[in-house]
C-alpha positions in Angstrom: 21.4 57.9 66.2 23.6 60.7 67.6 23.0 64.0 65.4 25.9 66.4 65.2 26.1 69.1 67.5 25.0 72.5 65.2 28.2 74.0 67.2 30.3 71.2 65.3 29.6 72.8 61.9 30.2 76.4 62.8 26.4 76.9 62.1 23.1 77.7 64.2 20.9 75.4 61.7 17.9 76.1 65.4 14.6 74.4 65.6 11.9 73.6 63.5 9.0 76.7 62.7 5.7 76.5 61.7 6.8 77.0 58.0 9.9 74.4 57.8 9.0 71.3 60.1 12.4 70.0 59.0 15.4 71.4 60.5 17.8 72.0 58.3 21.0 69.8 60.0 17.9 66.5 58.4 17.1 68.1 55.2 17.3 65.8 52.3 17.7 67.7 48.7 14.7 67.4 46.6 16.5 69.9 43.3 19.7 68.5 43.7 20.7 70.0 39.6 20.8 73.5 40.0 18.0 76.7 39.9 16.1 75.4 42.4 12.6 78.0 42.9 9.6 77.6 44.8 7.7 76.9 41.8 9.2 73.8 41.0 10.1 72.8 44.1 6.3 73.0 45.0 5.5 71.8 41.2 7.7 68.3 43.0 5.8 67.7 45.7 8.7 69.1 47.7 8.9 71.3 50.6 10.2 75.0 49.8 12.4 77.4 53.3 14.9 78.9 51.7 18.1 79.4 54.2 20.9 81.1 53.7 23.4 78.1 55.0 26.2 78.1 52.3 24.4 74.5 50.1 21.9 73.9 52.4 19.0 72.7 50.1 15.9 74.7 50.6 13.8 72.5 48.3 13.6 68.9 50.7 11.4 66.0 51.0 8.9 66.3 53.6 10.1 63.6 56.0 7.6 61.0 54.6 8.0 60.7 51.1 9.6 57.6 49.4 8.9 53.5 49.0 7.7 51.9 52.1 8.1 47.4 51.8 5.7 45.6 51.6 5.9 41.5 51.1 8.4 41.3 48.6 7.9 44.4 46.5 8.2 48.4 48.0 4.8 49.8 47.0 5.2 54.0 46.2 3.5 55.7 49.1 3.9 59.5 48.0 3.2 62.4 45.5 6.3 63.5 45.0 7.7 63.0 41.5 11.4 64.4 41.2 11.7 63.7 37.6 8.4 61.7 36.1 7.8 58.2 35.4 8.0 57.1 38.5 7.9 53.3 38.7 5.7 51.1 41.3 6.4 48.2 42.3 9.8 48.1 43.0 11.7 45.0 44.5 14.2 44.6 47.3 16.2 41.2 48.0 17.9 41.0 51.0 21.0 38.7 51.5 22.5 37.5 54.8 26.2 37.0 52.7 28.3 36.0 55.7 27.8 37.0 59.6 29.3 40.5 58.9 28.3 41.0 55.7 24.9 41.8 54.4 23.8 42.5 50.6 20.6 43.7 49.9 19.1 44.7 45.8 16.8 47.4 45.1 15.1 46.7 41.7 13.0 47.5 39.6 10.9 44.1 38.6 12.4 42.4 35.8 15.4 44.4 35.7 18.8 43.4 36.7 22.3 44.9 36.6 25.7 44.4 34.3 27.3 43.3 37.4 26.5 40.3 38.5 26.6 39.8 42.5 29.5 38.0 44.3 29.3 33.6 45.0 28.5 33.7 48.7 28.3 30.4 51.5 25.6 31.2 53.3 24.9 31.4 56.9 23.4 31.8 59.9 25.2 33.2 62.4 25.5 37.0 61.2 26.2 40.0 63.7 23.3 41.9 62.4 19.5 41.8 62.0 17.7 43.3 59.9 14.6 44.8 61.0 11.5 46.6 59.1 9.6 49.6 60.7 5.7 49.0 61.8 4.4 51.4 59.7 7.0 50.3 57.2 8.9 53.4 56.0 11.8 52.3 57.2 14.2 49.4 57.5 17.8 48.8 59.6 20.4 46.8 59.8 21.1 46.4 63.2 24.6 45.1 64.3 23.6 42.8 67.4 26.1 43.7 69.3 25.4 47.6 69.8 24.5 50.4 67.3 22.6 50.6 63.7 23.1 51.4 60.4 19.3 53.0 59.3 18.4 53.1 55.7 15.4 55.3 54.9 13.7 57.1 51.8 14.2 55.5 48.6 13.2 57.3 45.5 12.5 55.7 42.1 12.1 57.0 38.3 13.4 56.1 35.4 16.7 57.1 34.9 16.9 58.4 38.8 17.4 56.2 41.6 17.9 57.7 45.4 18.5 56.3 48.2 18.9 58.5 52.0 21.0 56.4 55.2 21.5 58.4 58.2 25.0 57.9 59.6 25.9 57.5 63.6 28.9 59.6 63.4 30.4 62.3 61.0 34.1 60.3 61.4 33.3 58.9 57.4 35.8 58.1 55.2 36.1 57.1 51.4 34.6 57.9 48.1 35.7 58.4 44.9 37.9 59.0 43.1 38.0 63.2 43.7 40.8 65.0 45.5 39.7 65.0 48.9 41.3 68.5 51.1 40.8 66.1 54.4 40.8 62.5 55.3 37.8 62.4 57.3 34.9 64.1 55.0 32.9 68.0 55.8 29.1 66.8 56.2 28.3 70.2 55.6 26.3 69.9 52.6 29.3 68.6 50.3 28.4 66.2 47.1 30.8 64.3 45.2 29.7 63.1 41.5 31.5 60.0 40.5 31.8 59.3 36.9 35.0 58.9 35.0 36.8 61.1 33.3 39.9 62.8 32.6 40.0 65.8 34.7 43.6 67.0 36.4 42.9 66.6 40.4 40.6 69.3 41.9 38.8 69.5 44.9 34.9 68.4 44.5 36.0 67.8 40.9 35.0 63.6 39.0 38.4 62.1 38.6 39.9 59.7 36.2 37.9 56.4 38.7 34.4 55.0 40.7 34.6 54.7 44.1 31.1 54.3 45.6 32.3 53.3 49.1 32.6 54.4 52.3 33.6 53.5 55.8 32.1 55.0 59.5 33.6 55.4 62.6 30.9 55.2 65.1 31.1 57.1 68.6 31.7 53.6 70.3 34.8 52.9 67.9 33.6 50.1 66.1 33.3 51.0 62.0 30.9 49.5 59.4 31.7 50.4 55.9 28.8 50.3 52.6 29.0 49.9 48.9 26.8 50.5 46.3 27.9 48.6 43.5 26.5 50.5 40.1 28.4 51.7 37.8 26.1 54.5 36.4 26.9 58.2 36.6 25.8 59.4 40.7 26.7 61.3 42.8 26.4 61.2 47.3 25.5 63.8 49.1 26.8 64.9 52.7 24.4 66.4 55.1 24.4 66.9 58.8 22.4 65.7 60.3 24.5 63.6 59.6 23.3 61.5 56.3 24.1 60.4 53.0 21.9 60.6 50.1 23.1 58.5 47.1 21.6 59.5 43.3 22.2 57.1 40.3 20.9 57.2 37.1 20.4 53.8 36.3 21.1 50.3 36.8 19.8 49.2 40.8 20.4 49.9 43.5 23.2 47.4 44.8 24.0 48.1 48.5 26.7 45.9 50.8 26.8 46.5 54.3 30.5 45.6 56.0 29.8 45.2 59.8 33.9 45.5 60.9 33.7 45.9 63.8 37.6 47.5 63.1 38.6 49.8 60.5 41.1 46.9 59.3 37.8 44.2 59.6 36.0 46.1 57.4 38.6 46.7 54.5 39.4 42.6 54.8 35.2 42.1 54.6 35.2 44.5 51.1 37.7 43.4 49.6 36.8 39.2 50.4 33.7 40.5 48.2 34.7 42.6 45.5 38.7 40.8 45.4 41.7 40.9 46.7 44.3 43.0 45.7 47.0 41.8 43.9 50.9 40.6 44.9 53.5 42.8 43.3 56.5 41.8 42.0 59.1 42.7 44.5 61.1 44.6 41.9 58.3 46.9 41.5 58.5 48.2 44.8 61.6 49.4 44.2 62.0 53.2 42.9 60.4 54.2 39.7 61.8 56.9 37.5 59.6 58.9 34.9 58.3 61.8 32.6 56.7 63.3 29.5 59.3 64.8 27.9 61.7 63.1 27.3 62.8 64.3 24.0 65.3 61.0 22.7 66.6 57.9 24.3 70.3 59.3 24.7 68.4 62.3 26.9 67.0 58.9 29.0 70.1 57.9 29.4 71.9 60.4 30.8 69.2 60.8 33.2 69.7 57.0 34.4 73.7 57.6 34.4 73.3 60.8 36.7 71.2 59.0 38.9 74.0 56.2 38.9 76.6 58.1 39.4 75.0 59.8 42.6 74.6 56.2 43.5 70.4 57.0 44.0 68.2 53.7 44.3 66.6 53.2 41.6 64.9 50.2 39.7 62.4 51.0 37.3 62.5 53.6 34.1 59.4 54.4 32.4 59.2 55.3 28.7 56.5 57.9 28.0 54.5 58.5 24.8 57.7 60.1 23.3 58.8 56.9 22.6 56.5 55.9 20.4 56.4 57.2 16.6 53.9 60.0 16.4 51.9 59.1 19.2 50.9 55.2 18.1 50.6 52.4 20.4 52.5 49.4 19.2 55.3 51.5 18.2 58.6 52.9 18.9 60.6 56.2 17.3 62.9 54.6 15.0 64.7 58.3 15.0 65.0 60.0 18.5 64.4 56.2 19.7 66.8 54.6 18.3 68.6 51.5 19.8 65.8 51.6 22.2 64.6 47.9 22.1 68.9 47.3 22.8 68.7 49.7 25.7 65.9 48.2 27.3 67.9 44.8 27.4 70.9 46.3 28.7 68.9 47.5 31.6 67.9 44.0 32.5 71.7 43.1 32.2 72.0 45.9 34.7 68.7 44.7 37.3 66.7 46.9 36.2 63.4 46.7 34.5 61.3 49.4 32.0 57.7 49.9 31.6 55.8 51.4 28.5 53.0 53.6 28.5 49.7 52.6 26.2 46.3 54.2 25.5 43.5 52.6 24.6 42.5 54.4 21.5 44.1 53.6 18.2 44.1 55.9 14.9 42.3 55.3 12.1 43.8 57.1 9.7 47.0 55.6 8.8 47.7 54.2 5.1 45.8 50.9 5.1 48.2 47.8 5.7 50.7 50.1 7.3 49.3 50.1 11.1 48.4 46.2 12.3 46.8 47.9 15.5 44.0 49.4 13.3 44.1 46.5 10.8 43.5 43.7 13.0 40.8 45.5 14.4 38.8 46.1 11.8 39.3 42.4 11.0 38.2 41.6 14.7 35.9 43.9 15.1 36.4 45.1 18.0 35.6 48.7 18.5 32.8 50.4 20.5 30.4 51.4 18.0 28.0 54.4 17.3 23.6 53.9 18.6 23.7 52.0 15.4 25.9 48.8 17.3 27.8 48.4 13.8 29.9 51.8 13.1 32.9 52.2 14.8 32.6 55.6 17.1 35.3 58.3 16.2 36.9 60.6 18.1 40.1 62.3 18.9 43.0 61.8 21.4 46.8 61.4 21.1 47.6 60.1 17.8 47.5 62.3 14.4 44.4 62.5 13.0 40.9 60.5 14.5 40.9 57.3 16.6 38.3 54.4 17.3 38.3 52.7 20.8 38.6 49.5 21.2 35.8 47.8 23.6 37.0 45.8 26.5 34.3 44.6 27.1 34.2 42.1 24.0 36.1 38.8 25.0 37.2 39.2 20.8 39.1 42.5 22.3 40.8 40.8 24.7 42.4 38.4 22.7 43.4 41.0 20.0 45.3 43.2 22.7 46.4 39.9 24.4 47.9 39.4 20.5 49.2 42.9 20.8 50.9 43.3 23.6 52.7 40.0 22.7 54.1 40.6 19.8 55.4 44.0 21.2 57.0 42.6 24.0 58.9 40.7 20.7 60.0 43.5 19.2 60.8 46.2 22.9 61.3 43.4 26.1 59.6 45.6 28.5 58.7 44.3 32.1 55.3 46.3 33.2 52.5 48.1 31.1 51.2 51.6 31.9 47.8 52.5 30.8 46.6 55.8 30.7 43.8 57.9 29.2 41.2 54.9 30.3 38.4 56.9 30.9 38.7 56.9 27.8 39.6 59.8 27.3 38.8 61.4 24.1 39.2 65.4 22.7 36.2 65.8 21.8 32.8 66.5 22.8 31.2 63.0 22.2 32.7 60.9 18.7 31.5 62.5 15.0 29.4 64.1 14.5 28.3 64.3 17.8 25.4 63.4 20.5 22.0 62.7 19.5 19.2 64.0 21.1 17.7 62.0 23.1 17.2 61.0 26.8 20.2 58.5 27.0 22.3 61.1 26.2 20.5 63.9 28.3 18.7 62.0 31.0 16.6 64.3 33.6 19.0 64.4 35.9 22.9 65.0 35.4 24.9 64.0 39.2 27.0 66.7 40.6 30.1 65.7 38.0 32.3 68.3 36.3 30.1 69.9 32.9 27.0 68.5 33.9 27.9 66.3 31.0 27.7 62.7 30.1 29.9 62.9 27.0 32.7 66.1 27.6 35.7 64.4 27.0 34.2 60.6 26.3 32.0 59.6 23.8 28.6 59.4 23.6 26.4 57.3 26.5 24.3 55.8 23.5 27.8 54.3 21.9 27.3 50.4 22.3 29.5 48.2 24.0 29.4 44.1 23.9 27.4 44.6 27.4 25.3 47.2 26.1 25.0 51.6 26.0 28.1 53.2 26.8 25.9 54.5 29.7 25.9 51.9 31.6 29.6 50.2 31.2 31.7 54.0 30.7 32.8 53.8 34.2 33.9 49.9 34.1 36.7 51.1 31.1 38.8 51.7 32.8 39.3 48.3 35.0 38.3 46.0 31.9 41.5 47.8 30.3 42.9 45.9 33.2 41.4 42.9 33.5 42.2 42.4 29.6 45.5 43.1 30.0 45.6 40.0 32.2 48.5 38.9 34.7 51.7 40.7 33.9 54.1 42.0 36.5 53.3 45.1 36.6 50.2 47.1 35.7 49.8 51.1 36.5 45.9 52.1 35.3 45.4 55.9 35.3 41.0 55.3 35.7 40.3 52.3 38.3 36.6 51.2 39.5 35.3 48.6 42.4 37.8 45.2 42.2 40.5 47.1 39.7 43.1 46.3 43.0 42.9 42.5 41.9 44.7 43.6 39.0 46.3 46.7 38.9 48.5 49.2 40.3 47.2 53.4 40.8 48.5 56.8 41.0 46.8 59.6 41.8 47.1 61.8 38.3 48.1 64.7 36.9 49.0 66.7 40.0 50.3 70.3 40.6 53.9 71.3 41.7 52.4 72.7 45.0 52.7 71.8 49.0 48.8 71.3 48.9 49.1 68.9 46.6 51.4 66.9 48.2 49.2 66.9 51.5 46.1 65.7 49.3 48.6 62.5 48.5 48.3 61.2 51.2 44.5 61.4 51.6 44.4 60.0 48.2 46.9 56.8 49.6 44.7 56.0 52.2 41.9 56.2 50.4 43.0 53.9 47.8 43.9 51.5 50.8 40.6 51.6 51.6 39.4 51.3 48.2 41.2 47.9 48.0 44.0 49.2 45.3 47.2 49.5 48.2 49.3 49.4 45.6 49.2 53.9 45.2 51.3 56.9 45.4 51.3 60.0 43.6 53.5 61.9 41.4 56.8 62.7 43.2 57.2 66.2 43.2 54.7 67.0 40.9 53.6 66.4 38.1 52.2 70.1 36.1 54.1 73.3 36.3 57.9 73.3 37.9 58.5 72.2 41.3 61.3 74.1 43.5 63.9 72.7 45.3 62.4 72.6 48.4 59.4 70.8 47.7 60.7 68.4 45.8 63.3 67.1 48.0 60.5 67.1 51.0 58.0 65.6 48.4 60.9 63.3 47.6 61.4 61.8 51.3 57.4 61.4 51.6 57.8 59.9 48.8 60.0 57.1 49.7 57.2 55.8 51.5 54.4 55.6 48.9 53.3 52.2 48.5 53.5 52.8 44.5 56.9 55.6 44.6 57.8 57.2 41.2 58.9 60.3 40.2 56.6 61.7 37.3 56.2 65.3 35.5 55.0 66.7 32.5 56.1 67.4 29.2 57.9 71.3 29.0 58.8 71.6 32.9 62.3 71.3 33.9 63.7 68.4 34.7 63.2 66.9 38.4 64.9 63.4 38.8 66.5 63.7 42.5 70.1 63.3 40.4 69.6 66.5 38.8 69.9 69.0 41.7 73.4 68.3 42.4 74.9 66.8 45.7 73.2 68.1 48.6 69.9 66.9 47.0 70.9 63.6 45.9 72.9 62.7 49.1 69.2 63.5 51.1 67.1 61.7 48.5 69.3 58.3 48.7 69.6 58.4 52.6 65.4 58.4 52.0 65.4 55.6 49.6 67.9 53.7 51.6 65.9 53.7 54.6 62.6 52.5 52.0 64.8 49.9 50.6 66.0 48.5 54.0 62.0 48.2 54.9 61.0 46.4 51.3 61.3 43.0 53.2 58.4 44.6 55.9 56.5 46.4 52.8 56.5 42.8 50.6 55.3 41.4 53.3 52.1 43.9 53.9 51.4 43.3 50.5 51.0 39.6 50.7 48.6 40.4 54.1 46.5 42.1 52.1 46.7 39.7 49.3 45.8 37.0 51.1 43.8 38.2 53.9 42.8 42.0 52.5 44.8 44.3 54.6 45.3 47.7 54.0 49.0 48.5 53.6 49.0 51.8 54.3 46.6 53.1 56.9 45.7 56.3 58.6 46.9 56.5 63.0 42.9 56.3 62.8 43.0 52.7 61.7 44.9 51.6 64.9 44.0 54.1 67.5 40.2 53.6 67.1 39.1 54.8 70.3 41.3 58.3 70.6 39.0 60.5 68.8 41.9 62.9 68.3 43.4 60.7 65.7 40.0 60.2 63.6 40.9 63.7 61.8 44.3 62.8 61.2 45.5 62.8 57.6 49.4 64.6 58.3 51.3 60.6 59.0 50.5 57.8 58.3 51.4 53.7 58.7 52.7 51.0 56.9 51.1 48.2 59.0 50.7 48.7 62.4 54.2 48.9 63.2 55.9 51.6 60.9 55.2 55.5 60.9 55.8 58.6 58.3 55.1 61.9 59.2 56.6 64.5 57.0 57.2 68.1 56.9 54.1 69.4 55.1 54.9 73.1 55.1 57.4 75.0 52.7 60.5 76.6 55.3 59.5 74.3 57.8 62.0 72.2 59.9 59.6 70.4 62.1 56.4 68.4 62.1 
């Protein structure tokens, strides 16, 4: 292993002292929740040594803590206990799945996970070995040719699982969904929470989806990837040793290791395990236009017409919740959007396509017999229920009154959803579906009348997520779904909605999970009209290509706040080369379509988009390679020039495949890159 030089991180971590035998750079946090004191630290059997280094733990594990391997079980070998109810023994199962993919699963005797193993063929010619240390304290996944990927120190108690892995370099990428300020992670004691949440992009906050996957480029330019396949609330801490500590509050520790050796090989192996990305419709690679805040169909028509007047390439018009009758799914406003069915047909005759938004909550307060989605759902029993497993969970969101939430893990709900989508397509002949708010989002903290005081709703440890709450802006964890408690299935919700929507020509989803790329595209959420957000969109786009969701983009010109002429122009140039290219903004903000700024803006936007359109055959080929072989569509320069260390931190430019580089202007009042 190669430790991080202290000077590289801007801190002097120094040597061990008599009182503190573990150097700061090697410390693994033993009190990950706020409020650590020497008293409660030592009560856990951990070591206390105060430090003034930002975010570094003062309470940490001794280096002989955890579980040791013994035959097929792991037996607890330490007096350390984080939250009580420690479990011993536990079982480890190691599978040599392919020559470049290993799976190891650590679980409680008799326990199993919601997510089942990926089918695989046995192999005898693996490019790795699994070795255990003589004292049974550690095991390694060793690359036969050169390096190692060691994994050490596990802690299991009821509702708390932890494992620490050393990594062979600081070139670590992935983990999501968050708004990261750099593609290559800062390893200086940073913690990322993962739990699906309706949360506008904010650094360090857990956002809409969950992707517990990382890739590491080793010092010899070999790369490997690791997936923790777990849907419970979790977090990961990055330390300068360098090491990673995974913590989750349920399920099992189900790890997949991908040996590469190139970054592109890692993603090919990853998508082989989780499912290859879907093949998008060719038309969906064109430019999309949208906004929340078209007050009427007439305004939509005016916007489309001025785009045509300036001859700006444009293939897809989106309809946000404005088109609905009182924001009710599967309806349209027959006053402000009178004539919408006919207009969608008119767009089709002009070679254009339409995408409508649908949200995963259904109003329960309409007059009986007047709102088919609710009446049919009641009849079929498709809702997420309270902890009693019988009474529908009631929350509040966009529709008037209160809402119920479809349980998309239930096969009956898939039938219900499919039937309503088909019926509504007879009304509005849409070409694609845009699924929003599918974390699932709820304006209440839990459902009515509130969450019970129990260990499911208030577990001993809550990961580093916004609000340190499992019910804030969503449902109570003890709500019941077809697959079990919402505690275990929450972060799967967005993914199963996509699956329920089926093989449509185009499905766009805000919430995602491991494997979502098989079904859907993704946009990066409710960003801001700021220069930094434009830069961060490149990082998000690169990360989702690592996650196997290559059809991705950000809201061009920004969603929240009014944009400026210069920012929107530069963002339009950049956004012309997002895989998913869409201009979209929020209600109450000024229009920002490329035609609204006048002739000069339109000329520059037209030029950038025409370059995109001229390259669509190449982009479509990249998506084919992604669909068949699991390649990235957009990749960082590090992907192609891995041996050049200077490329490892570049996130201001990107590549389409191996052959076309985009280097946008990302600074205000700048004319150079």
